[in-house]
PDBQT receptor file of N, H, CA, C and O in Angstrom, charges set to zero:
ATOM      1  N   MET A   1      81.605  95.920 110.881  1.00  0.00    +0.000 N 
ATOM      2  CA  MET A   1      82.183  94.673 110.402  1.00  0.00    +0.000 C 
ATOM      3  C   MET A   1      83.478  95.019 109.654  1.00  0.00    +0.000 C 
ATOM      4  O   MET A   1      83.485  95.889 108.783  1.00  0.00    +0.000 OA
ATOM      5  N   THR A   2      84.550  94.343 109.997  1.00  0.00    +0.000 N 
ATOM      6  H   THR A   2      84.544  93.636 110.704  1.00  0.00    +0.000 HD
ATOM      7  CA  THR A   2      85.817  94.561 109.304  1.00  0.00    +0.000 C 
ATOM      8  C   THR A   2      85.846  93.771 107.996  1.00  0.00    +0.000 C 
ATOM      9  O   THR A   2      85.009  92.896 107.772  1.00  0.00    +0.000 OA
ATOM     10  N   ASN A   3      86.808  94.083 107.142  1.00  0.00    +0.000 N 
ATOM     11  H   ASN A   3      87.488  94.794 107.324  1.00  0.00    +0.000 HD
ATOM     12  CA  ASN A   3      86.970  93.312 105.899  1.00  0.00    +0.000 C 
ATOM     13  C   ASN A   3      87.225  91.846 106.216  1.00  0.00    +0.000 C 
ATOM     14  O   ASN A   3      86.732  90.966 105.510  1.00  0.00    +0.000 OA
ATOM     15  N   TYR A   4      87.985  91.574 107.261  1.00  0.00    +0.000 N 
ATOM     16  H   TYR A   4      88.385  92.289 107.835  1.00  0.00    +0.000 HD
ATOM     17  CA  TYR A   4      88.261  90.194 107.677  1.00  0.00    +0.000 C 
ATOM     18  C   TYR A   4      86.960  89.475 108.025  1.00  0.00    +0.000 C 
ATOM     19  O   TYR A   4      86.730  88.349 107.583  1.00  0.00    +0.000 OA
ATOM     20  N   GLU A   5      86.114  90.125 108.813  1.00  0.00    +0.000 N 
ATOM     21  H   GLU A   5      86.300  91.040 109.171  1.00  0.00    +0.000 HD
ATOM     22  CA  GLU A   5      84.846  89.510 109.197  1.00  0.00    +0.000 C 
ATOM     23  C   GLU A   5      83.955  89.287 107.974  1.00  0.00    +0.000 C 
ATOM     24  O   GLU A   5      83.264  88.274 107.871  1.00  0.00    +0.000 OA
ATOM     25  N   ARG A   6      83.983  90.252 107.048  1.00  0.00    +0.000 N 
ATOM     26  H   ARG A   6      84.544  91.076 107.132  1.00  0.00    +0.000 HD
ATOM     27  CA  ARG A   6      83.194  90.117 105.821  1.00  0.00    +0.000 C 
ATOM     28  C   ARG A   6      83.656  88.923 105.004  1.00  0.00    +0.000 C 
ATOM     29  O   ARG A   6      82.837  88.173 104.474  1.00  0.00    +0.000 OA
ATOM     30  N   ILE A   7      84.975  88.746 104.903  1.00  0.00    +0.000 N 
ATOM     31  H   ILE A   7      85.640  89.356 105.334  1.00  0.00    +0.000 HD
ATOM     32  CA  ILE A   7      85.520  87.619 104.145  1.00  0.00    +0.000 C 
ATOM     33  C   ILE A   7      85.166  86.299 104.822  1.00  0.00    +0.000 C 
ATOM     34  O   ILE A   7      84.812  85.332 104.147  1.00  0.00    +0.000 OA
ATOM     35  N   LYS A   8      85.261  86.251 106.152  1.00  0.00    +0.000 N 
ATOM     36  H   LYS A   8      85.549  87.036 106.701  1.00  0.00    +0.000 HD
ATOM     37  CA  LYS A   8      84.914  85.018 106.873  1.00  0.00    +0.000 C 
ATOM     38  C   LYS A   8      83.467  84.605 106.638  1.00  0.00    +0.000 C 
ATOM     39  O   LYS A   8      83.136  83.420 106.674  1.00  0.00    +0.000 OA
ATOM     40  N   ALA A   9      82.614  85.587 106.398  1.00  0.00    +0.000 N 
ATOM     41  H   ALA A   9      82.882  86.550 106.369  1.00  0.00    +0.000 HD
ATOM     42  CA  ALA A   9      81.191  85.297 106.215  1.00  0.00    +0.000 C 
ATOM     43  C   ALA A   9      80.841  84.916 104.773  1.00  0.00    +0.000 C 
ATOM     44  O   ALA A   9      79.691  84.583 104.486  1.00  0.00    +0.000 OA
ATOM     45  N   MET A  10      81.827  84.963 103.860  1.00  0.00    +0.000 N 
ATOM     46  H   MET A  10      82.761  85.234 104.093  1.00  0.00    +0.000 HD
ATOM     47  CA  MET A  10      81.565  84.658 102.452  1.00  0.00    +0.000 C 
ATOM     48  C   MET A  10      81.257  83.175 102.242  1.00  0.00    +0.000 C 
ATOM     49  O   MET A  10      81.743  82.302 102.962  1.00  0.00    +0.000 OA
ATOM     50  N   SER A  11      80.441  82.933 101.239  1.00  0.00    +0.000 N 
ATOM     51  H   SER A  11      80.046  83.642 100.654  1.00  0.00    +0.000 HD
ATOM     52  CA  SER A  11      80.216  81.552 100.803  1.00  0.00    +0.000 C 
ATOM     53  C   SER A  11      81.465  81.101 100.058  1.00  0.00    +0.000 C 
ATOM     54  O   SER A  11      82.320  81.925  99.734  1.00  0.00    +0.000 OA
ATOM     55  N   ILE A  12      81.583  79.818  99.784  1.00  0.00    +0.000 N 
ATOM     56  H   ILE A  12      80.889  79.148 100.047  1.00  0.00    +0.000 HD
ATOM     57  CA  ILE A  12      82.734  79.289  99.057  1.00  0.00    +0.000 C 
ATOM     58  C   ILE A  12      82.820  79.906  97.656  1.00  0.00    +0.000 C 
ATOM     59  O   ILE A  12      83.917  80.157  97.159  1.00  0.00    +0.000 OA
ATOM     60  N   GLU A  13      81.685  80.146  97.029  1.00  0.00    +0.000 N 
ATOM     61  H   GLU A  13      80.793  79.942  97.433  1.00  0.00    +0.000 HD
ATOM     62  CA  GLU A  13      81.666  80.763  95.705  1.00  0.00    +0.000 C 
ATOM     63  C   GLU A  13      82.160  82.208  95.763  1.00  0.00    +0.000 C 
ATOM     64  O   GLU A  13      82.943  82.636  94.916  1.00  0.00    +0.000 OA
ATOM     65  N   GLU A  14      81.695  82.962  96.775  1.00  0.00    +0.000 N 
ATOM     66  H   GLU A  14      81.058  82.614  97.463  1.00  0.00    +0.000 HD
ATOM     67  CA  GLU A  14      82.132  84.346  96.939  1.00  0.00    +0.000 C 
ATOM     68  C   GLU A  14      83.630  84.405  97.248  1.00  0.00    +0.000 C 
ATOM     69  O   GLU A  14      84.341  85.262  96.723  1.00  0.00    +0.000 OA
ATOM     70  N   MET A  15      84.100  83.506  98.088  1.00  0.00    +0.000 N 
ATOM     71  H   MET A  15      83.522  82.809  98.515  1.00  0.00    +0.000 HD
ATOM     72  CA  MET A  15      85.519  83.465  98.443  1.00  0.00    +0.000 C 
ATOM     73  C   MET A  15      86.368  83.150  97.214  1.00  0.00    +0.000 C 
ATOM     74  O   MET A  15      87.410  83.773  97.009  1.00  0.00    +0.000 OA
ATOM     75  N   ALA A  16      85.942  82.206  96.407  1.00  0.00    +0.000 N 
ATOM     76  H   ALA A  16      85.096  81.700  96.573  1.00  0.00    +0.000 HD
ATOM     77  CA  ALA A  16      86.692  81.841  95.198  1.00  0.00    +0.000 C 
ATOM     78  C   ALA A  16      86.779  83.036  94.251  1.00  0.00    +0.000 C 
ATOM     79  O   ALA A  16      87.842  83.298  93.688  1.00  0.00    +0.000 OA
ATOM     80  N   ALA A  17      85.691  83.753  94.071  1.00  0.00    +0.000 N 
ATOM     81  H   ALA A  17      84.828  83.540  94.529  1.00  0.00    +0.000 HD
ATOM     82  CA  ALA A  17      85.677  84.928  93.200  1.00  0.00    +0.000 C 
ATOM     83  C   ALA A  17      86.574  86.025  93.767  1.00  0.00    +0.000 C 
ATOM     84  O   ALA A  17      87.286  86.691  93.016  1.00  0.00    +0.000 OA
ATOM     85  N   PHE A  18      86.547  86.216  95.079  1.00  0.00    +0.000 N 
ATOM     86  H   PHE A  18      85.968  85.675  95.689  1.00  0.00    +0.000 HD
ATOM     87  CA  PHE A  18      87.371  87.235  95.726  1.00  0.00    +0.000 C 
ATOM     88  C   PHE A  18      88.859  86.922  95.547  1.00  0.00    +0.000 C 
ATOM     89  O   PHE A  18      89.640  87.800  95.182  1.00  0.00    +0.000 OA
ATOM     90  N   VAL A  19      89.245  85.684  95.803  1.00  0.00    +0.000 N 
ATOM     91  H   VAL A  19      88.610  84.971  96.100  1.00  0.00    +0.000 HD
ATOM     92  CA  VAL A  19      90.650  85.286  95.682  1.00  0.00    +0.000 C 
ATOM     93  C   VAL A  19      91.119  85.409  94.239  1.00  0.00    +0.000 C 
ATOM     94  O   VAL A  19      92.231  85.868  93.977  1.00  0.00    +0.000 OA
ATOM     95  N   GLU A  20      90.273  85.000  93.309  1.00  0.00    +0.000 N 
ATOM     96  H   GLU A  20      89.370  84.627  93.521  1.00  0.00    +0.000 HD
ATOM     97  CA  GLU A  20      90.631  85.095  91.889  1.00  0.00    +0.000 C 
ATOM     98  C   GLU A  20      90.824  86.558  91.487  1.00  0.00    +0.000 C 
ATOM     99  O   GLU A  20      91.790  86.885  90.797  1.00  0.00    +0.000 OA
ATOM    100  N   ALA A  21      89.924  87.431  91.908  1.00  0.00    +0.000 N 
ATOM    101  H   ALA A  21      89.140  87.165  92.468  1.00  0.00    +0.000 HD
ATOM    102  CA  ALA A  21      90.015  88.858  91.567  1.00  0.00    +0.000 C 
ATOM    103  C   ALA A  21      91.220  89.507  92.243  1.00  0.00    +0.000 C 
ATOM    104  O   ALA A  21      91.893  90.336  91.631  1.00  0.00    +0.000 OA
ATOM    105  N   ALA A  22      91.496  89.152  93.469  1.00  0.00    +0.000 N 
ATOM    106  H   ALA A  22      90.948  88.479  93.966  1.00  0.00    +0.000 HD
ATOM    107  CA  ALA A  22      92.639  89.722  94.193  1.00  0.00    +0.000 C 
ATOM    108  C   ALA A  22      93.951  89.332  93.528  1.00  0.00    +0.000 C 
ATOM    109  O   ALA A  22      94.864  90.153  93.436  1.00  0.00    +0.000 OA
ATOM    110  N   GLY A  23      94.056  88.106  93.069  1.00  0.00    +0.000 N 
ATOM    111  H   GLY A  23      93.315  87.439  93.143  1.00  0.00    +0.000 HD
ATOM    112  CA  GLY A  23      95.259  87.649  92.392  1.00  0.00    +0.000 C 
ATOM    113  C   GLY A  23      95.481  88.346  91.067  1.00  0.00    +0.000 C 
ATOM    114  O   GLY A  23      96.618  88.592  90.666  1.00  0.00    +0.000 OA
ATOM    115  N   ARG A  24      94.418  88.656  90.404  1.00  0.00    +0.000 N 
ATOM    116  H   ARG A  24      93.493  88.456  90.729  1.00  0.00    +0.000 HD
ATOM    117  CA  ARG A  24      94.486  89.327  89.100  1.00  0.00    +0.000 C 
ATOM    118  C   ARG A  24      94.950  90.771  89.255  1.00  0.00    +0.000 C 
ATOM    119  O   ARG A  24      95.637  91.301  88.381  1.00  0.00    +0.000 OA
ATOM    120  N   ASN A  25      94.581  91.406  90.358  1.00  0.00    +0.000 N 
ATOM    121  H   ASN A  25      94.023  90.976  91.068  1.00  0.00    +0.000 HD
ATOM    122  CA  ASN A  25      94.892  92.819  90.578  1.00  0.00    +0.000 C 
ATOM    123  C   ASN A  25      96.115  93.021  91.456  1.00  0.00    +0.000 C 
ATOM    124  O   ASN A  25      96.310  94.105  92.005  1.00  0.00    +0.000 OA
ATOM    125  N   ASN A  26      96.935  91.998  91.595  1.00  0.00    +0.000 N 
ATOM    126  H   ASN A  26      96.777  91.117  91.149  1.00  0.00    +0.000 HD
ATOM    127  CA  ASN A  26      98.053  92.027  92.542  1.00  0.00    +0.000 C 
ATOM    128  C   ASN A  26      97.493  92.388  93.901  1.00  0.00    +0.000 C 
ATOM    129  O   ASN A  26      96.451  91.850  94.276  1.00  0.00    +0.000 OA
ATOM    130  N   CYS A  27      98.116  93.253  94.646  1.00  0.00    +0.000 N 
ATOM    131  H   CYS A  27      98.962  93.690  94.341  1.00  0.00    +0.000 HD
ATOM    132  CA  CYS A  27      97.558  93.556  95.973  1.00  0.00    +0.000 C 
ATOM    133  C   CYS A  27      96.930  94.937  96.022  1.00  0.00    +0.000 C 
ATOM    134  O   CYS A  27      96.585  95.406  97.107  1.00  0.00    +0.000 OA
ATOM    135  N   GLN A  28      96.768  95.605  94.888  1.00  0.00    +0.000 N 
ATOM    136  H   GLN A  28      97.049  95.224  94.007  1.00  0.00    +0.000 HD
ATOM    137  CA  GLN A  28      96.265  96.977  94.887  1.00  0.00    +0.000 C 
ATOM    138  C   GLN A  28      94.896  97.133  95.535  1.00  0.00    +0.000 C 
ATOM    139  O   GLN A  28      94.634  98.148  96.180  1.00  0.00    +0.000 OA
ATOM    140  N   LYS A  29      94.034  96.165  95.381  1.00  0.00    +0.000 N 
ATOM    141  H   LYS A  29      94.246  95.340  94.857  1.00  0.00    +0.000 HD
ATOM    142  CA  LYS A  29      92.676  96.277  95.914  1.00  0.00    +0.000 C 
ATOM    143  C   LYS A  29      92.599  95.884  97.391  1.00  0.00    +0.000 C 
ATOM    144  O   LYS A  29      91.646  96.251  98.077  1.00  0.00    +0.000 OA
ATOM    145  N   ILE A  30      93.586  95.148  97.881  1.00  0.00    +0.000 N 
ATOM    146  H   ILE A  30      94.361  94.850  97.323  1.00  0.00    +0.000 HD
ATOM    147  CA  ILE A  30      93.521  94.675  99.264  1.00  0.00    +0.000 C 
ATOM    148  C   ILE A  30      94.758  95.077 100.052  1.00  0.00    +0.000 C 
ATOM    149  O   ILE A  30      95.284  94.294 100.843  1.00  0.00    +0.000 OA
ATOM    150  N   CYS A  31      95.215  96.295  99.832  1.00  0.00    +0.000 N 
ATOM    151  H   CYS A  31      94.787  96.931  99.189  1.00  0.00    +0.000 HD
ATOM    152  CA  CYS A  31      96.362  96.833 100.564  1.00  0.00    +0.000 C 
ATOM    153  C   CYS A  31      96.045  98.280 100.891  1.00  0.00    +0.000 C 
ATOM    154  O   CYS A  31      95.507  98.996 100.047  1.00  0.00    +0.000 OA
ATOM    155  N   VAL A  32      96.367  98.723 102.095  1.00  0.00    +0.000 N 
ATOM    156  H   VAL A  32      96.805  98.140 102.780  1.00  0.00    +0.000 HD
ATOM    157  CA  VAL A  32      96.064 100.098 102.475  1.00  0.00    +0.000 C 
ATOM    158  C   VAL A  32      97.059 101.088 101.901  1.00  0.00    +0.000 C 
ATOM    159  O   VAL A  32      96.803 102.292 101.913  1.00  0.00    +0.000 OA
ATOM    160  N   TYR A  33      98.189 100.608 101.400  1.00  0.00    +0.000 N 
ATOM    161  H   TYR A  33      98.397  99.630 101.391  1.00  0.00    +0.000 HD
ATOM    162  CA  TYR A  33      99.217 101.508 100.887  1.00  0.00    +0.000 C 
ATOM    163  C   TYR A  33      99.036 101.741  99.397  1.00  0.00    +0.000 C 
ATOM    164  O   TYR A  33      98.854 100.796  98.630  1.00  0.00    +0.000 OA
ATOM    165  N   ARG A  34      99.086 102.992  98.997  1.00  0.00    +0.000 N 
ATOM    166  H   ARG A  34      99.233 103.760  99.621  1.00  0.00    +0.000 HD
ATOM    167  CA  ARG A  34      99.017 103.343  97.578  1.00  0.00    +0.000 C 
ATOM    168  C   ARG A  34     100.239 102.775  96.874  1.00  0.00    +0.000 C 
ATOM    169  O   ARG A  34     101.359 102.923  97.363  1.00  0.00    +0.000 OA
ATOM    170  N   GLN A  35     100.041 102.142  95.758  1.00  0.00    +0.000 N 
ATOM    171  H   GLN A  35      99.131 102.023  95.361  1.00  0.00    +0.000 HD
ATOM    172  CA  GLN A  35     101.155 101.531  95.035  1.00  0.00    +0.000 C 
ATOM    173  C   GLN A  35     102.181 102.605  94.672  1.00  0.00    +0.000 C 
ATOM    174  O   GLN A  35     101.835 103.650  94.121  1.00  0.00    +0.000 OA
ATOM    175  N   GLY A  36     103.439 102.332  94.988  1.00  0.00    +0.000 N 
ATOM    176  H   GLY A  36     103.721 101.483  95.436  1.00  0.00    +0.000 HD
ATOM    177  CA  GLY A  36     104.520 103.259  94.705  1.00  0.00    +0.000 C 
ATOM    178  C   GLY A  36     104.798 104.244  95.822  1.00  0.00    +0.000 C 
ATOM    179  O   GLY A  36     105.789 104.972  95.765  1.00  0.00    +0.000 OA
ATOM    180  N   SER A  37     103.931 104.285  96.854  1.00  0.00    +0.000 N 
ATOM    181  H   SER A  37     103.126 103.694  96.900  1.00  0.00    +0.000 HD
ATOM    182  CA  SER A  37     104.138 105.201  97.974  1.00  0.00    +0.000 C 
ATOM    183  C   SER A  37     105.325 104.734  98.818  1.00  0.00    +0.000 C 
ATOM    184  O   SER A  37     105.811 103.616  98.653  1.00  0.00    +0.000 OA
ATOM    185  N   GLU A  38     105.785 105.599  99.719  1.00  0.00    +0.000 N 
ATOM    186  H   GLU A  38     105.391 106.508  99.853  1.00  0.00    +0.000 HD
ATOM    187  CA  GLU A  38     106.909 105.236 100.587  1.00  0.00    +0.000 C 
ATOM    188  C   GLU A  38     106.595 103.984 101.406  1.00  0.00    +0.000 C 
ATOM    189  O   GLU A  38     107.430 103.086 101.514  1.00  0.00    +0.000 OA
ATOM    190  N   ASN A  39     105.383 103.923 101.988  1.00  0.00    +0.000 N 
ATOM    191  H   ASN A  39     104.704 104.652 101.901  1.00  0.00    +0.000 HD
ATOM    192  CA  ASN A  39     105.021 102.740 102.775  1.00  0.00    +0.000 C 
ATOM    193  C   ASN A  39     104.986 101.491 101.910  1.00  0.00    +0.000 C 
ATOM    194  O   ASN A  39     105.388 100.415 102.351  1.00  0.00    +0.000 OA
ATOM    195  N   CYS A  40     104.505 101.631 100.676  1.00  0.00    +0.000 N 
ATOM    196  H   CYS A  40     104.178 102.506 100.318  1.00  0.00    +0.000 HD
ATOM    197  CA  CYS A  40     104.462 100.492  99.754  1.00  0.00    +0.000 C 
ATOM    198  C   CYS A  40     105.885  99.995  99.481  1.00  0.00    +0.000 C 
ATOM    199  O   CYS A  40     106.125  98.790  99.400  1.00  0.00    +0.000 OA
ATOM    200  N   LYS A  41     106.803 100.915  99.344  1.00  0.00    +0.000 N 
ATOM    201  H   LYS A  41     106.608 101.894  99.410  1.00  0.00    +0.000 HD
ATOM    202  CA  LYS A  41     108.185 100.552  99.035  1.00  0.00    +0.000 C 
ATOM    203  C   LYS A  41     108.928  99.955 100.220  1.00  0.00    +0.000 C 
ATOM    204  O   LYS A  41     109.760  99.065 100.042  1.00  0.00    +0.000 OA
ATOM    205  N   LYS A  42     108.636 100.438 101.446  1.00  0.00    +0.000 N 
ATOM    206  H   LYS A  42     107.960 101.161 101.591  1.00  0.00    +0.000 HD
ATOM    207  CA  LYS A  42     109.451 100.006 102.579  1.00  0.00    +0.000 C 
ATOM    208  C   LYS A  42     108.807  98.937 103.468  1.00  0.00    +0.000 C 
ATOM    209  O   LYS A  42     109.501  98.308 104.266  1.00  0.00    +0.000 OA
ATOM    210  N   LEU A  43     107.509  98.725 103.347  1.00  0.00    +0.000 N 
ATOM    211  H   LEU A  43     106.945  99.236 102.698  1.00  0.00    +0.000 HD
ATOM    212  CA  LEU A  43     106.836  97.732 104.187  1.00  0.00    +0.000 C 
ATOM    213  C   LEU A  43     106.381  96.547 103.328  1.00  0.00    +0.000 C 
ATOM    214  O   LEU A  43     106.036  96.727 102.161  1.00  0.00    +0.000 OA
ATOM    215  N   PRO A  44     106.378  95.342 103.899  1.00  0.00    +0.000 N 
ATOM    216  CA  PRO A  44     105.944  94.174 103.116  1.00  0.00    +0.000 C 
ATOM    217  C   PRO A  44     104.454  94.237 102.784  1.00  0.00    +0.000 C 
ATOM    218  O   PRO A  44     103.662  94.796 103.543  1.00  0.00    +0.000 OA
ATOM    219  N   CYS A  45     104.087  93.663 101.655  1.00  0.00    +0.000 N 
ATOM    220  H   CYS A  45     104.730  93.209 101.038  1.00  0.00    +0.000 HD
ATOM    221  CA  CYS A  45     102.680  93.617 101.250  1.00  0.00    +0.000 C 
ATOM    222  C   CYS A  45     101.811  93.011 102.338  1.00  0.00    +0.000 C 
ATOM    223  O   CYS A  45     100.678  93.445 102.548  1.00  0.00    +0.000 OA
ATOM    224  N   GLN A  46     102.331  92.020 103.022  1.00  0.00    +0.000 N 
ATOM    225  H   GLN A  46     103.251  91.668 102.851  1.00  0.00    +0.000 HD
ATOM    226  CA  GLN A  46     101.559  91.350 104.073  1.00  0.00    +0.000 C 
ATOM    227  C   GLN A  46     101.094  92.346 105.131  1.00  0.00    +0.000 C 
ATOM    228  O   GLN A  46      99.998  92.201 105.673  1.00  0.00    +0.000 OA
ATOM    229  N   THR A  47     101.911  93.353 105.433  1.00  0.00    +0.000 N 
ATOM    230  H   THR A  47     102.802  93.470 104.994  1.00  0.00    +0.000 HD
ATOM    231  CA  THR A  47     101.541  94.359 106.424  1.00  0.00    +0.000 C 
ATOM    232  C   THR A  47     100.377  95.209 105.913  1.00  0.00    +0.000 C 
ATOM    233  O   THR A  47      99.419  95.458 106.646  1.00  0.00    +0.000 OA
ATOM    234  N   GLY A  48     100.460  95.652 104.663  1.00  0.00    +0.000 N 
ATOM    235  H   GLY A  48     101.238  95.450 104.068  1.00  0.00    +0.000 HD
ATOM    236  CA  GLY A  48      99.373  96.452 104.086  1.00  0.00    +0.000 C 
ATOM    237  C   GLY A  48      98.078  95.681 103.992  1.00  0.00    +0.000 C 
ATOM    238  O   GLY A  48      97.007  96.239 104.228  1.00  0.00    +0.000 OA
ATOM    239  N   ILE A  49      98.159  94.407 103.651  1.00  0.00    +0.000 N 
ATOM    240  H   ILE A  49      99.029  93.954 103.460  1.00  0.00    +0.000 HD
ATOM    241  CA  ILE A  49      96.967  93.568 103.562  1.00  0.00    +0.000 C 
ATOM    242  C   ILE A  49      96.380  93.341 104.949  1.00  0.00    +0.000 C 
ATOM    243  O   ILE A  49      95.160  93.365 105.110  1.00  0.00    +0.000 OA
ATOM    244  N   LYS A  50      97.223  93.123 105.949  1.00  0.00    +0.000 N 
ATOM    245  H   LYS A  50      98.214  93.104 105.818  1.00  0.00    +0.000 HD
ATOM    246  CA  LYS A  50      96.745  92.952 107.333  1.00  0.00    +0.000 C 
ATOM    247  C   LYS A  50      95.990  94.197 107.777  1.00  0.00    +0.000 C 
ATOM    248  O   LYS A  50      94.925  94.086 108.385  1.00  0.00    +0.000 OA
ATOM    249  N   HIS A  51      96.513  95.357 107.490  1.00  0.00    +0.000 N 
ATOM    250  H   HIS A  51      97.378  95.447 106.996  1.00  0.00    +0.000 HD
ATOM    251  CA  HIS A  51      95.825  96.602 107.861  1.00  0.00    +0.000 C 
ATOM    252  C   HIS A  51      94.490  96.728 107.129  1.00  0.00    +0.000 C 
ATOM    253  O   HIS A  51      93.512  97.207 107.702  1.00  0.00    +0.000 OA
ATOM    254  N   TRP A  52      94.446  96.299 105.865  1.00  0.00    +0.000 N 
ATOM    255  H   TRP A  52      95.240  95.910 105.399  1.00  0.00    +0.000 HD
ATOM    256  CA  TRP A  52      93.193  96.331 105.112  1.00  0.00    +0.000 C 
ATOM    257  C   TRP A  52      92.157  95.409 105.750  1.00  0.00    +0.000 C 
ATOM    258  O   TRP A  52      90.988  95.772 105.873  1.00  0.00    +0.000 OA
ATOM    259  N   LEU A  53      92.590  94.217 106.153  1.00  0.00    +0.000 N 
ATOM    260  H   LEU A  53      93.540  93.922 106.053  1.00  0.00    +0.000 HD
ATOM    261  CA  LEU A  53      91.672  93.259 106.786  1.00  0.00    +0.000 C 
ATOM    262  C   LEU A  53      91.077  93.819 108.074  1.00  0.00    +0.000 C 
ATOM    263  O   LEU A  53      89.935  93.510 108.414  1.00  0.00    +0.000 OA
ATOM    264  N   GLU A  54      91.830  94.626 108.778  1.00  0.00    +0.000 N 
ATOM    265  H   GLU A  54      92.758  94.876 108.501  1.00  0.00    +0.000 HD
ATOM    266  CA  GLU A  54      91.382  95.188 110.056  1.00  0.00    +0.000 C 
ATOM    267  C   GLU A  54      90.469  96.404 109.889  1.00  0.00    +0.000 C 
ATOM    268  O   GLU A  54      89.831  96.832 110.851  1.00  0.00    +0.000 OA
ATOM    269  N   ARG A  55      90.400  96.959 108.690  1.00  0.00    +0.000 N 
ATOM    270  H   ARG A  55      90.918  96.611 107.909  1.00  0.00    +0.000 HD
ATOM    271  CA  ARG A  55      89.542  98.119 108.431  1.00  0.00    +0.000 C 
ATOM    272  C   ARG A  55      88.069  97.713 108.365  1.00  0.00    +0.000 C 
ATOM    273  O   ARG A  55      87.729  96.558 108.108  1.00  0.00    +0.000 OA
ATOM    274  N   GLU A  56      87.219  98.696 108.604  1.00  0.00    +0.000 N 
ATOM    275  H   GLU A  56      87.496  99.634 108.813  1.00  0.00    +0.000 HD
ATOM    276  CA  GLU A  56      85.784  98.481 108.432  1.00  0.00    +0.000 C 
ATOM    277  C   GLU A  56      85.500  98.260 106.950  1.00  0.00    +0.000 C 
ATOM    278  O   GLU A  56      86.070  98.943 106.099  1.00  0.00    +0.000 OA
ATOM    279  N   SER A  57      84.632  97.318 106.641  1.00  0.00    +0.000 N 
ATOM    280  H   SER A  57      84.170  96.763 107.333  1.00  0.00    +0.000 HD
ATOM    281  CA  SER A  57      84.291  97.045 105.233  1.00  0.00    +0.000 C 
ATOM    282  C   SER A  57      83.304  98.082 104.734  1.00  0.00    +0.000 C 
ATOM    283  O   SER A  57      82.604  98.732 105.510  1.00  0.00    +0.000 OA
ATOM    284  N   LYS A  58      83.269  98.217 103.425  1.00  0.00    +0.000 N 
ATOM    285  H   LYS A  58      83.837  97.689 102.795  1.00  0.00    +0.000 HD
ATOM    286  CA  LYS A  58      82.344  99.187 102.802  1.00  0.00    +0.000 C 
ATOM    287  C   LYS A  58      81.080  98.527 102.365  1.00  0.00    +0.000 C 
ATOM    288  O   LYS A  58      80.194  99.188 101.823  1.00  0.00    +0.000 OA
TER     289      LYS A  58
């Protein structure tokens, strides 16, 4: 199951908590690029988040 599939399966309460937590932590928790890395600097956050969504969930 990918992170995207896991998020789609969340209840409204789980989704609200996830969105609230993600906003608080900027994109560090939902981006595949280490903050400050070359990829973080040269690629848009949306790209890193898309790659995170496509990864297998833990």
